[in-house]
MDTraj code that builds the backbone (N, CA, C; nanometers):
import mdtraj as md
import numpy as np

residues = "MET ILE ASN ASN THR LEU SER GLY TRP MET LEU ILE VAL ILE MET MET SER ILE SER GLY CYS GLY GLU SER PRO SER ASP LEU GLN LEU ALA GLN HIS ALA MET ALA ILE GLU LYS ASN ASP GLU CYS HIS ILE CYS GLY MET ILE ILE LYS GLY PHE PRO GLY PRO LYS GLY GLN LEU TYR LYS ARG GLY ASN GLU SER SER LEU LYS PHE CYS SER THR ARG ASP MET PHE SER TYR LEU LEU ASP PRO GLU HIS GLN HIS ALA ILE GLN THR VAL TYR VAL HIS ASP MET ALA ALA SER LEU TRP ASP THR PRO ASP ASP ALA PHE PHE ILE ASP ALA ARG THR ALA TRP TYR VAL ALA GLY HIS ILE ARG LYS GLY ALA MET GLY PRO THR LEU ALA SER PHE LEU ASP LYS ASN VAL ALA THR SER PHE ILE GLU GLN TYR GLY GLY GLU LEU TYR ARG PHE GLU ASP ILE ASN GLN ALA VAL LEU LEU GLN ASP".split()
xyz = np.array([
    [0.0832, -0.1185, 0.0008],
    [0.0005, -0.0002, 0.0004],
    [0.0840, 0.1302, 0.0019],
    [0.1988, 0.1236, 0.0721],
    [0.2863, 0.2379, 0.0758],
    [0.3379, 0.2636, -0.0634],
    [0.3741, 0.1555, -0.1373],
    [0.4317, 0.1726, -0.2724],
    [0.3276, 0.2357, -0.3648],
    [0.1990, 0.1945, -0.3516],
    [0.0933, 0.2490, -0.4350],
    [0.0720, 0.3999, -0.4025],
    [0.0778, 0.4339, -0.2716],
    [0.0618, 0.5737, -0.2328],
    [0.1793, 0.6571, -0.2875],
    [0.2987, 0.6064, -0.2724],
    [0.4178, 0.6749, -0.3225],
    [0.4105, 0.6944, -0.4727],
    [0.3719, 0.5859, -0.5452],
    [0.3537, 0.5976, -0.6869],
    [0.2543, 0.7008, -0.7269],
    [0.1479, 0.7067, -0.6536],
    [0.0417, 0.8070, -0.6804],
    [0.0946, 0.9472, -0.6662],
    [0.1707, 0.9706, -0.5577],
    [0.2304, 1.1042, -0.5354],
    [0.3296, 1.1412, -0.6415],
    [0.4094, 1.0404, -0.6820],
    [0.5066, 1.0669, -0.7888],
    [0.4377, 1.1049, -0.9186],
    [0.3278, 1.0323, -0.9470],
    [0.2525, 1.0629, -1.0661],
    [0.1956, 1.2094, -1.0637],
    [0.1470, 1.2502, -0.9464],
    [0.0923, 1.3879, -0.9322],
    [0.2029, 1.4891, -0.9580],
    [0.3229, 1.4636, -0.8969],
    [0.4332, 1.5588, -0.9118],
    [0.4759, 1.5662, -1.0581],
    [0.4826, 1.4502, -1.1264],
    [0.5193, 1.4477, -1.2670],
    [0.4191, 1.5225, -1.3488],
    [0.2884, 1.4997, -1.3286],
    [0.1855, 1.5694, -1.4024],
    [0.1907, 1.7179, -1.3798],
    [0.2159, 1.7642, -1.2565],
    [0.2267, 1.9069, -1.2301],
    [0.3406, 1.9644, -1.3061],
    [0.4513, 1.8959, -1.3096],
    [0.5710, 1.9452, -1.3816],
    [0.5421, 1.9584, -1.5312],
    [0.4799, 1.8555, -1.5881],
    [0.4494, 1.8620, -1.7315],
    [0.3510, 1.9703, -1.7626],
    [0.2574, 1.9956, -1.6783],
    [0.1566, 2.0943, -1.7043],
    [0.1951, 2.2394, -1.6770],
    [0.3247, 2.2578, -1.6424],
    [0.3757, 2.3963, -1.6201],
    [0.3244, 2.4493, -1.4877],
    [0.3288, 2.3661, -1.3836],
    [0.2888, 2.4093, -1.2503],
    [0.1426, 2.4496, -1.2460],
    [0.0628, 2.3855, -1.3216],
    [-0.0786, 2.4099, -1.3171],
    [-0.1330, 2.5200, -1.4045],
    [-0.0425, 2.5877, -1.4784],
    [-0.0884, 2.6936, -1.5641],
    [-0.1284, 2.6360, -1.7014],
    [-0.2464, 2.6682, -1.7419],
    [-0.2849, 2.6255, -1.8797],
    [-0.2372, 2.7250, -1.9769],
    [-0.2271, 2.6860, -2.1097],
    [-0.1847, 2.7856, -2.2056],
    [-0.2728, 2.9101, -2.2088],
    [-0.4025, 2.8946, -2.1836],
    [-0.4832, 3.0169, -2.1852],
    [-0.4464, 3.1100, -2.0669],
    [-0.4080, 3.0513, -1.9513],
    [-0.3666, 3.1375, -1.8397],
    [-0.2400, 3.2120, -1.8779],
    [-0.1480, 3.1430, -1.9452],
    [-0.0191, 3.2072, -1.9862],
    [-0.0483, 3.3154, -2.0883],
    [-0.1379, 3.2915, -2.1801],
    [-0.1620, 3.3916, -2.2878],
    [-0.2250, 3.5171, -2.2218],
    [-0.3105, 3.5007, -2.1228],
    [-0.3698, 3.6148, -2.0569],
    [-0.2655, 3.6938, -1.9782],
    [-0.1721, 3.6251, -1.9168],
    [-0.0704, 3.6939, -1.8356],
    [0.0422, 3.7417, -1.9176],
    [0.0739, 3.6801, -2.0294],
    [0.1887, 3.7117, -2.1055],
    [0.1534, 3.7446, -2.2506],
    [0.0733, 3.8493, -2.2682],
    [0.0353, 3.8939, -2.4035],
    [0.1325, 4.0036, -2.4558],
    [0.1316, 4.0197, -2.5849],
    [0.2191, 4.1222, -2.6407],
    [0.1734, 4.2592, -2.5961],
    [0.2669, 4.3393, -2.5619],
    [0.2399, 4.4751, -2.5078],
    [0.2816, 4.5737, -2.6149],
    [0.2099, 4.6868, -2.6181],
    [0.2499, 4.7965, -2.7106],
    [0.3875, 4.8497, -2.6703],
    [0.4617, 4.8783, -2.7692],
    [0.5965, 4.9430, -2.7428],
    [0.5752, 5.0909, -2.7222],
    [0.6092, 5.1372, -2.6062],
    [0.5897, 5.2798, -2.5721],
    [0.7075, 5.3615, -2.6196],
    [0.6885, 5.4950, -2.6258],
    [0.7913, 5.5823, -2.6866],
    [0.9217, 5.5845, -2.6098],
    [0.9262, 5.5501, -2.4837],
    [1.0527, 5.5465, -2.4091],
    [1.1098, 5.4057, -2.3852],
    [1.0460, 5.3069, -2.4406],
    [1.0949, 5.1666, -2.4174],
    [1.2304, 5.1484, -2.4814],
    [1.3202, 5.0842, -2.4100],
    [1.4580, 5.0592, -2.4602],
    [1.4734, 4.9097, -2.4934],
    [1.5541, 4.8838, -2.5919],
    [1.5873, 4.7467, -2.6352],
    [1.6668, 4.6785, -2.5177],
    [1.6243, 4.5583, -2.4870],
    [1.6867, 4.4846, -2.3787],
    [1.8325, 4.4485, -2.4130],
    [1.8693, 4.4384, -2.5373],
    [2.0057, 4.3989, -2.5777],
    [2.0948, 4.5277, -2.5895],
    [2.0548, 4.6256, -2.6730],
    [2.1462, 4.7329, -2.7058],
    [2.1172, 4.8610, -2.6316],
    [1.9992, 4.8735, -2.5682],
    [1.9641, 4.9958, -2.4943],
    [1.9086, 5.1066, -2.5802],
    [1.8949, 5.0893, -2.7125],
    [1.8394, 5.1933, -2.7969],
    [1.6900, 5.2128, -2.7700],
    [1.6398, 5.3323, -2.7839],
    [1.4969, 5.3546, -2.7781],
    [1.4386, 5.2865, -2.9006],
    [1.3336, 5.2038, -2.8763],
    [1.2816, 5.1187, -2.9851],
    [1.1950, 5.1901, -3.0873],
    [1.1127, 5.2792, -3.0452],
    [1.0263, 5.3541, -3.1373],
    [1.1015, 5.4376, -3.2391],
    [1.0481, 5.4471, -3.3556],
    [1.1106, 5.5320, -3.4522],
    [1.2062, 5.4645, -3.5478],
    [1.2307, 5.3349, -3.5252],
    [1.3197, 5.2603, -3.6161],
    [1.2369, 5.1636, -3.7022],
    [1.2838, 5.1370, -3.8195],
    [1.2074, 5.0498, -3.9125],
    [1.2210, 4.9042, -3.8759],
    [1.1345, 4.8240, -3.9393],
    [1.1439, 4.6818, -3.9285],
    [1.0723, 4.6213, -3.8088],
    [1.0577, 4.4846, -3.8110],
    [0.9859, 4.4186, -3.7031],
    [1.0592, 4.4201, -3.5727],
    [0.9871, 4.4261, -3.4689],
    [1.0399, 4.4246, -3.3313],
    [1.0008, 4.2907, -3.2675],
    [1.0591, 4.2661, -3.1507],
    [1.0199, 4.1451, -3.0768],
    [1.0122, 4.1729, -2.9305],
    [0.9407, 4.0793, -2.8655],
    [0.9334, 4.0843, -2.7170],
    [0.9113, 3.9466, -2.6665],
    [0.9544, 3.9213, -2.5462],
    [0.9402, 3.7921, -2.4878],
    [0.9179, 3.7984, -2.3385],
    [0.8726, 3.6877, -2.2827],
    [0.8551, 3.6784, -2.1407],
    [0.9394, 3.5585, -2.0942],
    [1.0085, 3.5805, -1.9824],
    [1.0799, 3.4771, -1.9181],
    [0.9830, 3.4048, -1.8212],
    [1.0087, 3.2790, -1.7881],
    [0.9226, 3.2060, -1.6942],
    [0.9163, 3.2802, -1.5665],
    [0.7920, 3.2936, -1.5164],
    [0.7681, 3.3562, -1.3897],
    [0.7715, 3.5071, -1.3890],
    [0.7962, 3.5741, -1.5029],
    [0.7941, 3.7211, -1.5060],
    [0.6677, 3.7747, -1.5657],
    [0.6179, 3.8802, -1.5080],
    [0.4963, 3.9410, -1.5569],
    [0.5229, 4.0524, -1.6592],
    [0.6433, 4.1003, -1.6683],
    [0.6727, 4.2075, -1.7643],
    [0.7576, 4.1499, -1.8770],
    [0.7379, 4.2062, -1.9961],
    [0.8070, 4.1518, -2.1132],
    [0.9416, 4.2261, -2.1337],
    [1.0308, 4.1574, -2.2001],
    [1.1568, 4.2155, -2.2435],
    [1.1339, 4.2554, -2.3915],
    [1.1629, 4.3776, -2.4273],
    [1.1373, 4.4308, -2.5601],
    [1.2693, 4.4520, -2.6348],
    [1.2585, 4.4352, -2.7670],
    [1.3788, 4.4385, -2.8527],
    [1.3526, 4.5282, -2.9739],
    [1.4566, 4.6027, -3.0150],
    [1.4394, 4.6941, -3.1268],
    [1.4382, 4.6259, -3.2614],
    [1.4716, 4.5003, -3.2641],
    [1.4636, 4.4205, -3.3877],
    [1.4537, 4.2737, -3.3566],
    [1.4049, 4.2002, -3.4569],
    [1.3953, 4.0535, -3.4384],
    [1.5394, 3.9970, -3.4265],
    [1.6351, 4.0543, -3.4867],
    [1.7712, 4.0077, -3.4821],
    [1.8204, 4.0172, -3.3372],
    [1.7973, 4.1335, -3.2688],
    [1.8387, 4.1444, -3.1295],
    [1.7632, 4.0450, -3.0427],
    [1.6367, 4.0255, -3.0686],
    [1.5560, 3.9302, -2.9945],
    [1.6157, 3.7911, -3.0058],
    [1.6476, 3.7491, -3.1287],
    [1.7055, 3.6128, -3.1493],
    [1.8444, 3.6018, -3.0868],
    [1.9218, 3.7072, -3.0880],
    [2.0504, 3.7066, -3.0205],
    [2.0329, 3.6703, -2.8737],
    [1.9320, 3.7301, -2.8116],
    [1.9022, 3.7005, -2.6722],
    [1.8511, 3.5561, -2.6571],
    [1.7569, 3.5166, -2.7442],
    [1.6990, 3.3807, -2.7354],
    [1.8030, 3.2724, -2.7556],
    [1.8979, 3.2953, -2.8427],
    [1.9939, 3.1898, -2.8744],
    [2.1072, 3.1770, -2.7696],
    [2.1161, 3.2717, -2.6790],
    [2.2181, 3.2619, -2.5740],
    [2.1782, 3.1448, -2.4779],
    [2.2680, 3.0451, -2.4690],
    [2.2351, 2.9275, -2.3839],
    [2.1969, 2.9670, -2.2428],
    [2.2445, 3.0780, -2.1939],
    [2.2065, 3.1212, -2.0588],
    [2.0573, 3.1508, -2.0442],
    [1.9928, 3.1910, -2.1542],
    [1.8558, 3.2333, -2.1502],
    [1.7585, 3.1308, -2.2082],
    [1.8031, 3.0376, -2.2895],
    [1.7152, 2.9513, -2.3680],
    [1.6156, 2.8762, -2.2758],
    [1.6568, 2.8257, -2.1697],
    [1.5698, 2.7462, -2.0824],
    [1.4592, 2.8252, -2.0107],
    [1.4805, 2.9575, -2.0037],
    [1.3894, 3.0406, -1.9232],
    [1.2857, 3.1164, -2.0066],
    [1.2857, 3.0964, -2.1403],
    [1.1916, 3.1700, -2.2252],
    [1.0586, 3.1023, -2.2266],
    [0.9530, 3.1815, -2.1986],
    [0.8179, 3.1270, -2.1945],
    [0.7369, 3.1572, -2.3194],
    [0.7217, 3.2866, -2.3493],
    [0.6384, 3.3320, -2.4604],
    [0.7163, 3.4323, -2.5423],
    [0.6988, 3.4247, -2.6747],
    [0.7786, 3.5130, -2.7668],
    [0.6846, 3.5723, -2.8722],
    [0.7013, 3.7019, -2.9000],
    [0.6174, 3.7699, -3.0035],
    [0.7032, 3.8495, -3.0990],
    [0.6594, 3.8587, -3.2225],
    [0.7203, 3.9401, -3.3284],
    [0.6048, 4.0047, -3.4069],
    [0.6412, 4.1145, -3.4766],
    [0.5453, 4.1803, -3.5666],
    [0.5202, 4.0923, -3.6893],
    [0.3898, 4.0889, -3.7324],
    [0.3569, 4.0330, -3.8604],
    [0.3717, 4.1458, -3.9641],
    [0.4754, 4.1387, -4.0447],
    [0.5046, 4.2464, -4.1375],
    [0.4077, 4.2435, -4.2557],
    [0.3245, 4.1467, -4.2675],
    [0.2230, 4.1512, -4.3755],
    [0.1140, 4.2482, -4.3353],
    [0.0977, 4.2747, -4.2055],
    [-0.0103, 4.3620, -4.1601],
    [0.0441, 4.4992, -4.1148],
    [0.1763, 4.5183, -4.1277],
    [0.2351, 4.6438, -4.0804],
    [0.3237, 4.7057, -4.1912],
    [0.3392, 4.8335, -4.1849],
    [0.4324, 4.9012, -4.2698],
    [0.5745, 4.8827, -4.2139],
    [0.6702, 4.8634, -4.3044],
    [0.8045, 4.8332, -4.2600],
    [0.8618, 4.9489, -4.1727],
    [0.8356, 5.0696, -4.2099],
    [0.8956, 5.1830, -4.1372],
    [0.8278, 5.2102, -4.0044],
    [0.7032, 5.1654, -3.9877],
    [0.6282, 5.1946, -3.8680],
    [0.5470, 5.0687, -3.8287],
    [0.6103, 4.9633, -3.7752],
    [0.5375, 4.8393, -3.7399],
    [0.4216, 4.8738, -3.6368],
    [0.3100, 4.8150, -3.6588],
    [0.1950, 4.8350, -3.5790],
    [0.1869, 4.7274, -3.4652],
    [0.1862, 4.7718, -3.3436],
    [0.1867, 4.6869, -3.2300],
    [0.0563, 4.6032, -3.2122],
    [-0.0446, 4.6365, -3.2920],
    [-0.1706, 4.5580, -3.2901],
    [-0.1437, 4.4243, -3.3621],
    [-0.0318, 4.4112, -3.4326],
    [-0.0085, 4.2938, -3.5155],
    [0.1125, 4.2110, -3.4626],
    [0.1235, 4.1917, -3.3362],
    [0.2248, 4.0979, -3.2846],
    [0.1652, 3.9596, -3.2992],
    [0.2501, 3.8616, -3.3326],
    [0.2128, 3.7247, -3.3486],
    [0.3041, 3.6359, -3.2666],
    [0.2687, 3.5131, -3.2464],
    [0.3508, 3.4137, -3.1753],
    [0.4740, 3.3861, -3.2618],
    [0.5897, 3.4224, -3.2062],
    [0.7129, 3.4088, -3.2822],
    [0.7451, 3.2622, -3.3179],
    [0.7007, 3.1692, -3.2408],
    [0.7290, 3.0269, -3.2641],
    [0.6533, 2.9724, -3.3859],
    [0.5500, 3.0376, -3.4318],
    [0.4762, 2.9911, -3.5454],
    [0.4993, 3.0755, -3.6694],
    [0.5780, 3.1781, -3.6571],
    [0.5992, 3.2715, -3.7659],
    [0.6996, 3.2174, -3.8688],
    [0.6978, 3.2774, -3.9859],
    [0.7961, 3.2502, -4.0926],
    [0.8891, 3.3683, -4.0920],
    [1.0186, 3.3412, -4.1167],
    [1.1208, 3.4478, -4.1137],
    [1.2000, 3.4461, -4.2452],
    [1.2376, 3.5704, -4.2828],
    [1.3196, 3.5862, -4.4029],
    [1.4497, 3.6555, -4.3536],
    [1.5605, 3.5875, -4.3787],
    [1.6954, 3.6427, -4.3442],
    [1.7703, 3.6666, -4.4760],
    [1.8606, 3.7660, -4.4721],
    [1.9435, 3.7902, -4.5898],
    [1.8789, 3.8822, -4.6951],
    [1.7725, 3.9473, -4.6584],
    [1.7038, 4.0398, -4.7541],
    [1.7693, 4.1781, -4.7484],
    [1.7246, 4.2666, -4.8328],
    [1.7880, 4.4001, -4.8443],
    [1.7235, 4.5069, -4.7548],
    [1.6095, 4.4797, -4.6911],
    [1.5476, 4.5743, -4.6010],
    [1.6266, 4.5866, -4.4707],
    [1.6334, 4.7032, -4.4130],
    [1.7118, 4.7229, -4.2902],
    [1.6150, 4.7440, -4.1722],
    [1.6616, 4.6971, -4.0587],
    [1.5918, 4.7195, -3.9331],
    [1.6610, 4.8224, -3.8450],
    [1.6309, 4.8214, -3.7164],
    [1.6863, 4.9193, -3.6245],
    [1.8422, 4.9155, -3.6207],
    [1.8978, 4.7971, -3.6267],
    [2.0461, 4.7806, -3.6135],
    [2.1035, 4.7302, -3.7440],
    [2.0387, 4.7567, -3.8567],
    [2.0863, 4.7090, -3.9871],
    [2.0134, 4.5857, -4.0277],
    [2.0785, 4.4773, -4.0663],
    [2.0088, 4.3571, -4.1078],
    [1.9186, 4.3002, -3.9981],
    [1.8035, 4.2524, -4.0343],
    [1.7153, 4.1935, -3.9344],
    [1.6345, 4.0810, -4.0009],
    [1.5627, 4.0064, -3.9255],
    [1.4777, 3.8971, -3.9780],
    [1.3376, 3.9548, -4.0012],
    [1.2895, 3.9460, -4.1241],
    [1.1497, 3.9850, -4.1497],
    [1.0592, 3.8736, -4.0982],
    [0.9535, 3.9075, -4.0312],
    [0.8650, 3.8053, -3.9693],
    [0.7222, 3.8146, -4.0261],
    [0.6686, 3.6944, -4.0541],
    [0.5355, 3.6872, -4.1193],
    [0.4511, 3.5705, -4.0602],
    [0.3228, 3.5982, -4.0516],
    [0.2332, 3.4919, -4.0082],
    [0.2138, 3.3938, -4.1212],
    [0.2101, 3.4402, -4.2457],
    [0.1739, 3.3559, -4.3597],
    [0.2980, 3.3260, -4.4463],
    [0.3180, 3.2012, -4.4791],
    [0.4328, 3.1594, -4.5591],
    [0.4291, 3.2232, -4.6983],
    [0.3098, 3.2288, -4.7595],
    [0.2982, 3.2840, -4.8957],
    [0.3406, 3.4294, -4.8996],
    [0.3076, 3.5041, -4.7936],
    [0.3487, 3.6459, -4.7899],
    [0.5018, 3.6537, -4.7723],
    [0.5562, 3.5674, -4.6908],
    [0.7006, 3.5627, -4.6739],
    [0.7723, 3.5315, -4.8094],
    [0.7112, 3.4426, -4.8840],
    [0.7699, 3.4066, -5.0164],
    [0.7592, 3.5260, -5.1097],
    [0.6513, 3.5990, -5.1073],
    [0.6376, 3.7190, -5.1976],
    [0.7411, 3.8218, -5.1495],
    [0.7671, 3.8359, -5.0236],
    [0.8669, 3.9278, -4.9754],
    [1.0056, 3.8915, -5.0305],
    [1.0359, 3.7646, -5.0319],
    [1.1645, 3.7146, -5.0846],
    [1.1729, 3.7529, -5.2326],
    [1.0679, 3.7355, -5.3089],
    [1.0699, 3.7669, -5.4495],
    [1.1040, 3.9125, -5.4728],
    [1.0615, 4.0012, -5.3840],
    [1.0795, 4.1436, -5.3986],
    [1.2145, 4.1908, -5.3322],
    [1.2515, 4.1349, -5.2194],
    [1.3675, 4.1880, -5.1483],
    [1.4822, 4.0870, -5.1244],
    [1.4625, 3.9663, -5.1760],
    [1.5664, 3.8648, -5.1611],
    [1.5618, 3.7960, -5.0235],
    [1.6557, 3.7081, -5.0012],
    [1.6611, 3.6407, -4.8719],
    [1.6255, 3.4938, -4.8768],
    [1.6268, 3.4276, -4.7612],
    [1.5929, 3.2886, -4.7484],
    [1.4888, 3.2754, -4.6395],
    [1.4043, 3.1702, -4.6572],
    [1.2936, 3.1417, -4.5626],
    [1.3352, 3.0494, -4.4528],
    [1.2929, 3.0798, -4.3274],
    [1.3268, 2.9973, -4.2109],
    [1.2041, 2.9856, -4.1219],
    [1.2072, 2.8778, -4.0448],
    [1.1089, 2.8633, -3.9311],
    [1.1837, 2.9029, -3.8048],
    [1.1129, 2.9256, -3.6991],
    [1.1686, 2.9691, -3.5704],
    [1.2789, 2.8747, -3.5258],
    [1.2526, 2.7464, -3.5298],
    [1.3495, 2.6463, -3.4753],
    [1.4735, 2.6321, -3.5612],
    [1.4715, 2.6881, -3.6829],
    [1.5864, 2.6774, -3.7735],
    [1.6813, 2.7984, -3.7616],
    [1.6427, 2.8963, -3.6838],
    [1.7278, 3.0140, -3.6752],
    [1.8393, 2.9899, -3.5740],
    [1.9621, 3.0176, -3.6172],
    [2.0784, 3.0003, -3.5345],
    [2.1706, 3.1186, -3.5583],
    [2.2904, 3.1148, -3.4956],
    [2.3800, 3.2305, -3.5074],
    [2.4259, 3.2521, -3.6521],
    [2.4447, 3.1496, -3.7292],
    [2.4819, 3.1667, -3.8692],
    [2.3753, 3.2426, -3.9499],
    [2.2487, 3.2119, -3.9231],
    [2.1365, 3.2834, -3.9914],
    [2.1395, 3.4317, -3.9492],
    [2.1660, 3.4596, -3.8189],
    [2.1644, 3.5983, -3.7731],
    [2.2746, 3.6801, -3.8362],
    [2.3828, 3.6163, -3.8767],
    [2.5003, 3.6864, -3.9389],
    [2.4801, 3.7182, -4.0824],
    [2.3720, 3.6694, -4.1468],
    [2.3521, 3.7010, -4.2849],
    [2.3224, 3.8457, -4.3050],
    [2.3749, 3.9040, -4.4096],
    [2.3482, 4.0468, -4.4406],
    [2.2483, 4.0598, -4.5546],
])
top = md.Topology()
chain = top.add_chain()
for i, resn in enumerate(residues, 1):
    res = top.add_residue(resn, chain, resSeq=i)
    for name in ("N", "CA", "C"):
        top.add_atom(name, md.element.get_by_symbol(name[0]), res)
traj = md.Trajectory(xyz[None], top)
């Protein structure tokens, strides 16, 4: 009987670990939604004021944090994400859908889940710090962007340091 009770408790602990300490995805989405970039917000990587620069921006939430880290470009955001020191702590990630925004003035109403977005690297458009990753919700729009501005298509999980170094 003790073994059955112990096994039961172990199962509960394992299930709680798998479920993210009892938080459902909808709870996380409510707590960690994309926030508007305010006029004085600074990039978490480079410290630049984010507003007023072209190209898609990014933001993310670390596990257990209620405030987002904001980035002046998708390239800076991925630089942070790819750092092994931070990878394990990232909970939620957002980028602008550039199909719904103007390149020079991305609209914060069109942030999308960065993990499901399509990315174009190596294109001729410039972001806040020069080259950046163009982000799109729709693969067909990303492909049209490539036809006009060049570059290569990537998924979130395929982006690494070599991709970030493309000009």
